[in-house]
N, C-alpha and C positions, 0 to 999 in steps of 0.2 A: 900618574902619567903626565908629563909636561906638555902643555898646549903649544902648538906651533904658531908662528906669526900669521900664517895663512888662516888657521882655524880661529885665531883671535879676531882677525879682520872680518871673517865671515860671521862670527858671533855678534860683533858690534855693528854689522851693517844695518843701516837705517832705511826703512821704507817711507813711502810718501806720507802715510798717516802719522808715523812717528815724527817725521820732520815738521809736519804741521803742528804737532803738540809743542815741539821745541820753539818754533817760530812764534806761536801764540804766547808762550810763557816769556819769551824775550820781549815781546811787545807789551804785554800787560802785567808781567811780573808774578802775580799769584792767581791761581784759579783752583776751584774744587774739581773733583772728578766729574760731578754732574755738569758743571759749566763747560768743561772740556768736551764732554759728550755732546752737549747741545751745539757747541761751536763746530763740531764735525758733522752735524746733522743727524745725530742719534736721538731717539726718543727717550732712552733711558741710559743710566750710567754704568750698569753692571757689566756690559760688554767691553767697556774701555778699561776697567780696573786691571785686567791682566796685562794689557798693553802698557799701562802706567807702571806696573810692577816691574816689567822687563826693563823699561827705561831707567827706573830707579836702581835696579840691580846692577845695571851697566854704569851707573854714576852720572848719567846725563841729566837727571832731575833728582830732586829731593823733596821732602815734605815736612810740614809742621804738623805734629800730632803727638798727643800724650793722653794720659788716662782721663784728664778733665774733659777732653773732647767727647768721649763716649757718654759721660754723665750729662753733658749739655746737648747731646744729640747733634753734635757738630762734626762734619766731615773733614778729612784732612785737606790742607791747602798745599798745592804743589808749586814748586818754583824751579827755574832753570839753574843749573850749576855752571861754573866757568868751563868745565869739561864739555857740557852740553852746548854751550855757546861756541866753543872752538869747533865742535863737530858740525854744528849748523853752518858755520862759515866755510868749512871744508867741503861740504856738500853743495852749498849755495853761496858762491864767492861774493856776490853783490849784496849779501846781508848787511843791513845798516847797523854796525856795532860801534856806536860812539864810545870813546874812552870812559866817559862818566857812567855809561850804562854798564860797561864791564866792571867798573869799580863797585857799582851797586850790587852786582851778583854776589860779591863776597860778603855783603851785609845781610843777605836774605835770611840767613839762619838766626840773626839776632835782632831784626827790626821789631819795633813795638807791636803789640797786638792791635792797637788802634790803627796804625798804619796798614797792617796786614788786612784788617777788616775793611778799611777804606778801599784797598785794591780789589778785594773780592766783591764789595758792593758796586764798584765801578764796572766790573765785568758784567754784573747783572744788568746794569744800565746799557752797556754795549750790546748785549744780546737782545734787549728790548728794542733798542734803536734799530737794529737789523730787521726785526720783525715789522716794525712800524713803517720804515722807509725803504727797506730792501736795497736793491743795487743802485738806487739813485744817490744813496748816502755813502761816502767814504769816511772812515773813521781812522784818525791817527792818534797814537798815544803820545804822552809827554816825552818819552824816550826818543820817538821818531822826530819830533819837531826840533829837538835840541841840535840836530844836524844842520839847521838853517839859522844863520846868524841874525836874520831880520826879525825873529820872534822876540817878544819881551823876555827879560831874564827870568821872570816868574812864569814859567810855561803853564798852560792850562792842563787840567786833567785829560781833556780830549780836544782835538781840533777836528771840526766837522767840515766836510766839503759836500755840498748838496747840488747835484746836477739837475737843474730845472728845465733844461732844453739842450739842443745840440751844441750851442755855444754860450750857454748861460749857466754859470756856477756861482753859488753863494757859499760863504764861509762863516764859521762861528767858533769862538772859544767856549768851551763848556766845562764848568766845575761842579763838583758834587759837594754840597755843604751838609756834611753828616756829623758834625761835631768833633771830627778827628783833629781839628786845629782850632785855636781860639778864634772867637768871632772877629776881633779887631784885626787879626792877621788876614782873614778872608776879605774883610772890607778894604784893607790896604792893597790886597791883590787886585780887587776890582778897580780901585782908584788908579793903580799902576797901569791897568789896561787902557783906561781912558786918557791918562796922561801920555801914554806911549802913542796913542792915536794922534795926539797933537804935536808931540816933540820927538817921537822915536824914528826909527829907520825902517819902518815897514816897507817891504818891496811891493809897490803898487803895480809893478809889472805882473805880479802874481795874483792881482785882483784887488778889489776894494778892501779896506780894513774890515776885519771880521766883526760880526755881531757878538755881543757878550751875553752868555746864557748861564743860568745857575739852577740846579735842582736842589731844593732844600729838604731837610729831614721832616720839618713840621710846618704847619701854618704860621705858628709864632715866629719861627726863623725866617720864613718868607716875608712876613710883614716887616720885621726888623731890617732885612736886607733891602726891601723895596724903599723904605724910608732913607736908608743910607745912599742907595744908588741915585735917588732923586736929588739929594743934596750934592753929590759929586757931579751929576750931570748939570745942575744949575750953575756950578762954578766953571764948567768947561766952555770954551769958546766955540767948539764945533759939536755940541751935544747932539744936534739933530742928525749928524752924520754917523753916530755910533748907536745903533739900535740895541736895546737891552731887553732881556726877557727872563722871567723866573717861573718856576712851578714847584710843586711838592712831589716827593717820591710817591705818595698815595695817588695823586692825580695822574702822574706819569705812568704808573703801573696799571691804572684803570683804563688808559687809552687803548683803543682797539684799531685805530687807523690814522693815517697821516693827516687827514682832514679834521681830526678832533682839535678843538680849540682849548687845549689845556695849559697853554703858555699865557702868562700875563705880560703884556707889553709895558715896559716902564719908561716913562718920559718925564723930563724935568717940568713940563708945563701942563700935561694932561693927567686925567685920572687913568687908572689901570684899565687896559682893554684886553679881553680874551682874544687870543690869536692862535693860528697854526704856526708851526715852525717856519714854514715858507713865508708866511705873512710877516714875521719878525725879521728874518734874515734879508729879505728884499726891501726892508724899510717901508712897509705899507703903512 
């Protein structure tokens, strides 16, 4: 029996929760079922699997999964399809869909495993940030900040906006150093941030230039990065105006509250100092 247009529209109708999944995948690109469940406030991921299967059957999302995943105990990673993005815009017209973001959707099926795991690891960081800082912290993905011309060409993994008072907002660039890119590339990115603070076109009407933050995979990586950052800051003319901080994934994941001092404040002239996020971004 041939399906009518009305029946097809009814079958493809999206509810609020389904749209939230599409919006999340547009923003952060890849996520596991467990991550998507937590993002929607669910304690477990079993309940969301059926909803994800429906979206997949309708062609709004797809997943990366093969036999090797089962052997490795690895869950499927879901991503938004171009059809899903178009549906999201149809339901929510003011959806921020930058042309480069749309192009990236066509590459999701073939991106490297290293990049995919970087995206999934980034979502773990996002979920932890939400637990630690709650509604005071707004998190923007690299795809979102591309819509603003005053950001550096090398956009951060995340852009953070921390509301410390009724009219007080602090901002930060945050990158995850997980080995998915060569060390020298990451150092060049940090150097670019500091150079941009001196020579770029940051829109100061939007606030002071953001702090520079990095979460490193290991203690060894953090020590290497701290040395490089001190060198870059020592060459900068306005180093004191660009606060920098680093931590490790282990210390970040062990934190239980916003007042935990698991960040190391990096200065060109001083020894490392343990600080809270707020302590670094407000240049304490």
